[in-house]
Biopython code that builds the backbone (N, CA, C, O; Angstrom):
import numpy as np
from Bio.PDB.StructureBuilder import StructureBuilder

atoms = [
    (1, "MET", "N", (-12.156, -10.361, -16.413)),
    (1, "MET", "CA", (-11.163, -9.782, -15.938)),
    (1, "MET", "C", (-11.272, -8.062, -15.743)),
    (1, "MET", "O", (-10.433, -7.184, -15.539)),
    (2, "ALA", "N", (-12.719, -8.074, -15.915)),
    (2, "ALA", "CA", (-13.444, -6.762, -15.918)),
    (2, "ALA", "C", (-13.377, -7.158, -14.414)),
    (2, "ALA", "O", (-12.452, -6.935, -13.634)),
    (3, "ASP", "N", (-14.487, -7.757, -14.187)),
    (3, "ASP", "CA", (-14.774, -7.921, -12.518)),
    (3, "ASP", "C", (-13.671, -7.671, -11.704)),
    (3, "ASP", "O", (-13.763, -6.798, -10.841)),
    (4, "HIS", "N", (-12.439, -8.429, -11.878)),
    (4, "HIS", "CA", (-10.987, -8.128, -11.149)),
    (4, "HIS", "C", (-10.753, -6.676, -10.940)),
    (4, "HIS", "O", (-10.293, -6.128, -9.939)),
    (5, "SER", "N", (-11.273, -5.982, -12.411)),
    (5, "SER", "CA", (-10.865, -4.585, -12.534)),
    (5, "SER", "C", (-12.126, -3.622, -11.594)),
    (5, "SER", "O", (-12.171, -2.395, -11.681)),
    (6, "GLN", "N", (-12.704, -4.107, -11.070)),
    (6, "GLN", "CA", (-13.897, -3.607, -10.476)),
    (6, "GLN", "C", (-13.783, -3.980, -8.893)),
    (6, "GLN", "O", (-14.270, -3.377, -7.937)),
    (7, "GLN", "N", (-13.123, -4.961, -8.910)),
    (7, "GLN", "CA", (-12.919, -4.934, -7.293)),
    (7, "GLN", "C", (-11.648, -4.451, -6.495)),
    (7, "GLN", "O", (-11.417, -4.299, -5.296)),
    (8, "LEU", "N", (-10.751, -4.230, -7.916)),
    (8, "LEU", "CA", (-9.695, -3.136, -7.449)),
    (8, "LEU", "C", (-9.898, -1.758, -6.995)),
    (8, "LEU", "O", (-9.409, -1.141, -6.048)),
    (9, "VAL", "N", (-10.964, -1.336, -8.145)),
    (9, "VAL", "CA", (-11.268, 0.293, -7.552)),
    (9, "VAL", "C", (-12.052, 0.391, -7.179)),
    (9, "VAL", "O", (-12.332, 1.554, -6.891)),
    (10, "SER", "N", (-13.246, -0.841, -6.801)),
    (10, "SER", "CA", (-14.003, -0.626, -5.489)),
    (10, "SER", "C", (-13.118, -0.660, -3.807)),
    (10, "SER", "O", (-13.423, -0.028, -2.795)),
    (11, "LYS", "N", (-12.018, -1.592, -4.005)),
    (11, "LYS", "CA", (-11.370, -1.355, -2.643)),
    (11, "LYS", "C", (-10.025, -0.395, -2.871)),
    (11, "LYS", "O", (-9.027, -0.522, -2.162)),
    (12, "LEU", "N", (-10.108, 0.423, -3.773)),
    (12, "LEU", "CA", (-9.385, 1.831, -4.130)),
    (12, "LEU", "C", (-9.902, 3.088, -3.230)),
    (12, "LEU", "O", (-9.352, 3.814, -2.403)),
    (13, "TRP", "N", (-11.164, 3.011, -3.755)),
    (13, "TRP", "CA", (-12.799, 4.196, -3.470)),
    (13, "TRP", "C", (-12.740, 3.891, -1.940)),
    (13, "TRP", "O", (-12.498, 4.872, -1.237)),
    (14, "ASN", "N", (-12.964, 2.409, -1.152)),
    (14, "ASN", "CA", (-13.014, 2.291, 0.230)),
    (14, "ASN", "C", (-11.481, 2.584, 0.981)),
    (14, "ASN", "O", (-11.574, 2.670, 2.206)),
    (15, "TYR", "N", (-10.550, 2.695, 0.608)),
    (15, "TYR", "CA", (-9.800, 2.600, 1.046)),
    (15, "TYR", "C", (-9.558, 4.974, 0.791)),
    (15, "TYR", "O", (-9.223, 5.887, 1.546)),
    (16, "CYS", "N", (-9.770, 4.922, 0.068)),
    (16, "CYS", "CA", (-9.977, 6.816, -0.258)),
    (16, "CYS", "C", (-10.799, 7.254, 0.991)),
    (16, "CYS", "O", (-10.587, 8.255, 1.676)),
    (17, "SER", "N", (-11.949, 6.156, 1.193)),
    (17, "SER", "CA", (-13.040, 6.714, 2.211)),
    (17, "SER", "C", (-12.413, 6.399, 3.508)),
    (17, "SER", "O", (-12.210, 7.537, 3.931)),
    (18, "ILE", "N", (-11.979, 5.601, 4.406)),
    (18, "ILE", "CA", (-11.246, 5.470, 5.310)),
    (18, "ILE", "C", (-10.283, 6.745, 5.832)),
    (18, "ILE", "O", (-10.379, 7.447, 6.839)),
    (19, "LEU", "N", (-8.965, 6.754, 4.330)),
    (19, "LEU", "CA", (-8.329, 8.205, 4.508)),
    (19, "LEU", "C", (-9.275, 8.738, 4.499)),
    (19, "LEU", "O", (-10.057, 8.145, 5.243)),
    (20, "ARG", "N", (-9.838, 9.830, 3.932)),
    (20, "ARG", "CA", (-11.159, 10.774, 3.823)),
    (20, "ARG", "C", (-11.678, 10.922, 5.442)),
    (20, "ARG", "O", (-11.706, 12.038, 5.961)),
    (21, "ASP", "N", (-12.039, 9.845, 6.104)),
    (21, "ASP", "CA", (-12.715, 9.359, 7.627)),
    (21, "ASP", "C", (-11.560, 10.443, 8.417)),
    (21, "ASP", "O", (-11.830, 11.381, 9.167)),
    (22, "ASP", "N", (-10.303, 9.997, 8.001)),
    (22, "ASP", "CA", (-9.440, 9.849, 9.201)),
    (22, "ASP", "C", (-8.514, 11.715, 8.926)),
    (22, "ASP", "O", (-7.674, 12.269, 9.635)),
    (23, "GLY", "N", (-9.139, 12.151, 7.685)),
    (23, "GLY", "CA", (-8.533, 13.478, 7.399)),
    (23, "GLY", "C", (-8.265, 13.875, 6.541)),
    (23, "GLY", "O", (-8.594, 15.042, 6.327)),
    (24, "LEU", "N", (-7.450, 13.077, 5.465)),
    (24, "LEU", "CA", (-6.611, 12.819, 4.412)),
    (24, "LEU", "C", (-7.078, 13.743, 3.301)),
    (24, "LEU", "O", (-7.986, 13.322, 2.584)),
    (25, "SER", "N", (-6.461, 15.222, 3.012)),
    (25, "SER", "CA", (-6.659, 15.501, 1.921)),
    (25, "SER", "C", (-6.838, 14.258, 0.586)),
    (25, "SER", "O", (-6.408, 13.110, 0.685)),
    (26, "TYR", "N", (-7.797, 14.986, -1.009)),
    (26, "TYR", "CA", (-7.397, 14.366, -1.991)),
    (26, "TYR", "C", (-6.011, 13.794, -2.438)),
    (26, "TYR", "O", (-5.703, 12.628, -2.687)),
    (27, "GLY", "N", (-5.319, 14.848, -2.468)),
    (27, "GLY", "CA", (-3.710, 15.087, -2.501)),
    (27, "GLY", "C", (-3.044, 13.333, -1.918)),
    (27, "GLY", "O", (-2.435, 12.421, -2.480)),
    (28, "ASP", "N", (-3.661, 13.605, -0.314)),
    (28, "ASP", "CA", (-3.262, 12.766, 0.588)),
    (28, "ASP", "C", (-3.020, 11.696, 0.269)),
    (28, "ASP", "O", (-2.010, 10.994, 0.324)),
    (29, "ASN", "N", (-4.661, 11.484, -0.315)),
    (29, "ASN", "CA", (-5.195, 10.207, -0.556)),
    (29, "ASN", "C", (-3.606, 9.389, -2.194)),
    (29, "ASN", "O", (-2.782, 8.478, -2.278)),
    (30, "VAL", "N", (-4.021, 10.306, -2.869)),
    (30, "VAL", "CA", (-3.618, 9.664, -4.009)),
    (30, "VAL", "C", (-1.601, 9.470, -3.616)),
    (30, "VAL", "O", (-1.092, 8.412, -3.985)),
    (31, "GLU", "N", (-0.754, 10.449, -2.960)),
    (31, "GLU", "CA", (0.712, 10.045, -2.393)),
    (31, "GLU", "C", (-0.004, 8.546, -1.454)),
    (31, "GLU", "O", (0.379, 7.440, -1.836)),
    (32, "GLN", "N", (-0.584, 8.588, -0.773)),
    (32, "GLN", "CA", (-0.272, 7.366, 0.451)),
    (32, "GLN", "C", (-0.568, 5.626, -0.761)),
    (32, "GLN", "O", (0.054, 4.567, -0.850)),
    (33, "LEU", "N", (-1.698, 6.130, -1.394)),
    (33, "LEU", "CA", (-2.202, 4.725, -2.519)),
    (33, "LEU", "C", (-1.048, 4.362, -3.398)),
    (33, "LEU", "O", (-0.552, 3.237, -3.462)),
    (34, "THR", "N", (-0.707, 5.304, -3.998)),
    (34, "THR", "CA", (0.649, 5.474, -4.724)),
    (34, "THR", "C", (1.735, 4.595, -3.696)),
    (34, "THR", "O", (2.379, 3.626, -4.097)),
    (35, "TYR", "N", (1.791, 5.064, -2.485)),
    (35, "TYR", "CA", (2.706, 4.352, -1.766)),
    (35, "TYR", "C", (2.403, 2.510, -1.932)),
    (35, "TYR", "O", (2.842, 1.502, -2.486)),
    (36, "LEU", "N", (1.390, 2.969, -1.056)),
    (36, "LEU", "CA", (1.018, 1.328, -1.124)),
    (36, "LEU", "C", (0.830, 0.290, -1.818)),
    (36, "LEU", "O", (0.857, -0.914, -1.561)),
    (37, "LEU", "N", (0.568, 1.100, -3.050)),
    (37, "LEU", "CA", (0.632, -0.050, -4.965)),
    (37, "LEU", "C", (2.339, -0.352, -4.935)),
    (37, "LEU", "O", (2.872, -1.460, -4.858)),
    (38, "PHE", "N", (2.880, 0.722, -5.003)),
    (38, "PHE", "CA", (4.078, 0.334, -5.274)),
    (38, "PHE", "C", (5.153, -0.593, -3.812)),
    (38, "PHE", "O", (6.317, -0.993, -3.794)),
    (39, "LEU", "N", (4.382, -0.609, -3.098)),
    (39, "LEU", "CA", (5.254, -1.406, -2.140)),
    (39, "LEU", "C", (4.578, -3.424, -2.614)),
    (39, "LEU", "O", (5.126, -4.513, -2.779)),
    (40, "LYS", "N", (3.423, -2.985, -2.643)),
    (40, "LYS", "CA", (2.890, -4.309, -3.266)),
    (40, "LYS", "C", (2.996, -4.646, -4.404)),
    (40, "LYS", "O", (2.456, -5.717, -4.682)),
    (41, "MET", "N", (3.715, -3.898, -5.519)),
    (41, "MET", "CA", (3.917, -4.281, -6.768)),
    (41, "MET", "C", (5.267, -4.848, -6.549)),
    (41, "MET", "O", (5.547, -6.013, -6.830)),
    (42, "ALA", "N", (6.277, -3.812, -5.929)),
    (42, "ALA", "CA", (7.671, -4.662, -5.762)),
    (42, "ALA", "C", (8.001, -5.940, -5.501)),
    (42, "ALA", "O", (8.569, -6.768, -6.212)),
    (43, "GLN", "N", (7.360, -6.048, -3.807)),
    (43, "GLN", "CA", (6.642, -7.523, -3.234)),
    (43, "GLN", "C", (6.005, -8.878, -4.509)),
    (43, "GLN", "O", (6.449, -10.017, -4.655)),
    (44, "GLU", "N", (5.118, -8.354, -5.085)),
    (44, "GLU", "CA", (4.499, -9.100, -6.453)),
    (44, "GLU", "C", (6.347, -9.548, -7.306)),
    (44, "GLU", "O", (7.020, -10.527, -7.632)),
    (45, "GLN", "N", (6.372, -8.824, -7.302)),
    (45, "GLN", "CA", (7.446, -8.566, -8.493)),
    (45, "GLN", "C", (9.145, -9.557, -7.976)),
    (45, "GLN", "O", (9.842, -10.396, -8.546)),
    (46, "SER", "N", (9.182, -9.077, -7.062)),
    (46, "SER", "CA", (10.174, -9.632, -6.323)),
    (46, "SER", "C", (9.583, -11.582, -6.365)),
    (46, "SER", "O", (10.322, -12.427, -6.871)),
    (47, "GLU", "N", (8.750, -11.810, -5.997)),
    (47, "GLU", "CA", (8.508, -13.197, -5.612)),
    (47, "GLU", "C", (8.416, -13.988, -7.026)),
    (47, "GLU", "O", (8.594, -15.195, -7.187)),
    (48, "LEU", "N", (7.977, -12.666, -8.376)),
    (48, "LEU", "CA", (7.678, -13.567, -9.691)),
    (48, "LEU", "C", (9.441, -13.672, -10.167)),
    (48, "LEU", "O", (9.753, -14.586, -10.931)),
    (49, "ARG", "N", (10.276, -12.923, -9.788)),
    (49, "ARG", "CA", (11.077, -12.879, -10.088)),
    (49, "ARG", "C", (12.228, -13.323, -9.926)),
    (49, "ARG", "O", (13.211, -13.366, -10.666)),
    (50, "GLY", "N", (11.891, -13.899, -8.130)),
    (50, "GLY", "CA", (12.789, -14.988, -7.496)),
    (50, "GLY", "C", (14.278, -14.169, -6.946)),
    (50, "GLY", "O", (15.248, -14.832, -6.578)),
    (51, "LYS", "N", (14.282, -12.937, -6.954)),
    (51, "LYS", "CA", (15.013, -11.729, -6.139)),
    (51, "LYS", "C", (14.833, -11.016, -5.162)),
    (51, "LYS", "O", (13.634, -10.972, -4.888)),
    (52, "PRO", "N", (15.397, -10.479, -4.553)),
    (52, "PRO", "CA", (14.956, -10.064, -3.290)),
    (52, "PRO", "C", (14.863, -8.612, -3.894)),
    (52, "PRO", "O", (15.561, -8.149, -4.796)),
    (53, "SER", "N", (13.865, -8.007, -3.209)),
    (53, "SER", "CA", (12.726, -6.541, -3.416)),
    (53, "SER", "C", (14.330, -5.464, -3.480)),
    (53, "SER", "O", (15.493, -5.575, -3.093)),
    (54, "GLN", "N", (13.493, -4.451, -4.211)),
    (54, "GLN", "CA", (14.450, -3.028, -4.153)),
    (54, "GLN", "C", (13.943, -2.228, -2.744)),
    (54, "GLN", "O", (14.315, -1.120, -2.359)),
    (55, "VAL", "N", (13.248, -2.887, -2.283)),
    (55, "VAL", "CA", (12.633, -1.650, -1.215)),
    (55, "VAL", "C", (13.705, -2.167, 0.027)),
    (55, "VAL", "O", (14.124, -3.322, -0.043)),
    (56, "PRO", "N", (14.085, -1.395, 1.025)),
    (56, "PRO", "CA", (14.828, -1.885, 2.158)),
    (56, "PRO", "C", (13.982, -2.962, 3.007)),
    (56, "PRO", "O", (12.770, -3.169, 3.045)),
    (57, "LYS", "N", (14.841, -3.447, 3.536)),
    (57, "LYS", "CA", (14.242, -4.258, 4.368)),
    (57, "LYS", "C", (13.835, -3.328, 5.859)),
    (57, "LYS", "O", (14.681, -2.759, 6.549)),
    (58, "GLY", "N", (12.085, -3.347, 6.185)),
    (58, "GLY", "CA", (11.972, -2.776, 7.551)),
    (58, "GLY", "C", (10.638, -1.523, 6.447)),
    (58, "GLY", "O", (9.608, -1.241, 7.060)),
    (59, "PHE", "N", (10.752, -1.051, 5.304)),
    (59, "PHE", "CA", (9.974, -0.399, 4.597)),
    (59, "PHE", "C", (9.087, -1.196, 3.932)),
    (59, "PHE", "O", (8.041, -0.572, 3.748)),
    (60, "ASP", "N", (9.040, -2.686, 3.342)),
    (60, "ASP", "CA", (8.628, -3.227, 2.364)),
    (60, "ASP", "C", (6.943, -4.272, 2.891)),
    (60, "ASP", "O", (6.677, -4.985, 3.859)),
    (61, "TRP", "N", (6.416, -3.975, 2.049)),
    (61, "TRP", "CA", (5.176, -4.730, 2.118)),
    (61, "TRP", "C", (5.114, -5.820, 3.331)),
    (61, "TRP", "O", (4.534, -5.666, 4.406)),
    (62, "PRO", "N", (5.841, -6.939, 2.903)),
    (62, "PRO", "CA", (5.652, -7.805, 4.193)),
    (62, "PRO", "C", (5.196, -7.125, 6.402)),
    (62, "PRO", "O", (4.451, -7.324, 7.361)),
    (63, "ASP", "N", (6.494, -6.227, 5.855)),
    (63, "ASP", "CA", (6.885, -5.072, 7.390)),
    (63, "ASP", "C", (5.644, -4.639, 7.874)),
    (63, "ASP", "O", (4.923, -5.027, 8.793)),
    (64, "LEU", "N", (5.523, -3.301, 6.631)),
    (64, "LEU", "CA", (3.501, -3.553, 6.260)),
    (64, "LEU", "C", (2.927, -3.864, 6.929)),
    (64, "LEU", "O", (2.512, -3.403, 7.993)),
    (65, "LEU", "N", (2.742, -5.117, 6.172)),
    (65, "LEU", "CA", (1.474, -5.962, 7.112)),
    (65, "LEU", "C", (1.635, -6.732, 8.649)),
    (65, "LEU", "O", (0.906, -7.488, 9.291)),
    (66, "ALA", "N", (3.060, -6.091, 8.895)),
    (66, "ALA", "CA", (3.321, -6.973, 10.355)),
    (66, "ALA", "C", (2.974, -5.985, 11.084)),
    (66, "ALA", "O", (2.709, -6.404, 12.211)),
    (67, "THR", "N", (2.783, -4.347, 10.958)),
    (67, "THR", "CA", (2.584, -3.665, 12.001)),
    (67, "THR", "C", (1.106, -3.048, 12.280)),
    (67, "THR", "O", (0.373, -2.372, 11.558)),
    (68, "GLU", "N", (0.977, -3.453, 13.368)),
    (68, "GLU", "CA", (-0.713, -2.855, 14.309)),
    (68, "GLU", "C", (-0.492, -1.728, 14.233)),
    (68, "GLU", "O", (0.490, -0.988, 14.284)),
    (69, "GLY", "N", (-2.098, -1.617, 14.028)),
    (69, "GLY", "CA", (-2.447, 0.015, 15.525)),
    (69, "GLY", "C", (-2.035, 0.723, 14.441)),
    (69, "GLY", "O", (-2.113, 0.562, 13.223)),
    (70, "ASP", "N", (-1.357, 1.948, 15.522)),
    (70, "ASP", "CA", (-1.085, 3.245, 15.761)),
    (70, "ASP", "C", (0.829, 3.253, 15.096)),
    (70, "ASP", "O", (1.460, 4.225, 14.681)),
    (71, "ASP", "N", (1.294, 1.800, 15.230)),
    (71, "ASP", "CA", (2.820, 1.967, 15.196)),
    (71, "ASP", "C", (2.924, 2.047, 13.965)),
    (71, "ASP", "O", (2.881, 1.201, 13.071)),
    (72, "LYS", "N", (3.084, 3.267, 13.977)),
    (72, "LYS", "CA", (3.978, 3.870, 12.666)),
    (72, "LYS", "C", (4.721, 4.546, 12.385)),
    (72, "LYS", "O", (4.963, 5.036, 11.282)),
    (73, "SER", "N", (5.454, 4.745, 13.854)),
    (73, "SER", "CA", (7.288, 5.420, 13.767)),
    (73, "SER", "C", (8.153, 4.314, 13.201)),
    (73, "SER", "O", (9.256, 4.538, 12.702)),
    (74, "ARG", "N", (7.622, 3.140, 13.295)),
    (74, "ARG", "CA", (8.835, 2.229, 12.243)),
    (74, "ARG", "C", (8.478, 2.497, 10.969)),
    (74, "ARG", "O", (9.492, 2.436, 10.273)),
    (75, "LEU", "N", (7.442, 2.788, 10.277)),
    (75, "LEU", "CA", (7.753, 3.324, 8.731)),
    (75, "LEU", "C", (7.989, 4.721, 8.612)),
    (75, "LEU", "O", (7.914, 4.777, 7.385)),
    (76, "THR", "N", (8.174, 5.666, 8.894)),
    (76, "THR", "CA", (8.505, 6.938, 8.258)),
    (76, "THR", "C", (10.278, 7.065, 8.334)),
    (76, "THR", "O", (11.119, 6.605, 9.106)),
    (77, "LEU", "N", (10.313, 7.577, 7.615)),
    (77, "LEU", "CA", (11.459, 8.251, 6.531)),
    (77, "LEU", "C", (12.693, 8.756, 7.374)),
    (77, "LEU", "O", (13.652, 9.283, 6.810)),
]
sb = StructureBuilder()
sb.init_structure("model")
sb.init_model(0)
sb.init_chain("A")
sb.init_seg("    ")
for serial, (resi, resn, name, xyz) in enumerate(atoms, 1):
    if name == "N":
        sb.init_residue(resn, " ", resi, " ")
    sb.init_atom(name, np.array(xyz, "f"), 0.0, 1.0, " ", f" {name:<3s}", serial, name[0])
structure = sb.get_structure()
């Protein structure tokens, strides 16, 4: 379990580095990573319960994964 936690923390820090290199501040990093974690957890919870996700279609984890390159306009609120 500790190894899995270390891998998760390592991934998050790698994402922070990528976002920092793209010009996002620490506060922006926290906001973006929190949003990503929320989407992923919502998707996993809906799969475990066998119920549809509460996240609207088009803004959920699978749609985020399907987005390529700079196609951010689809995901903005």
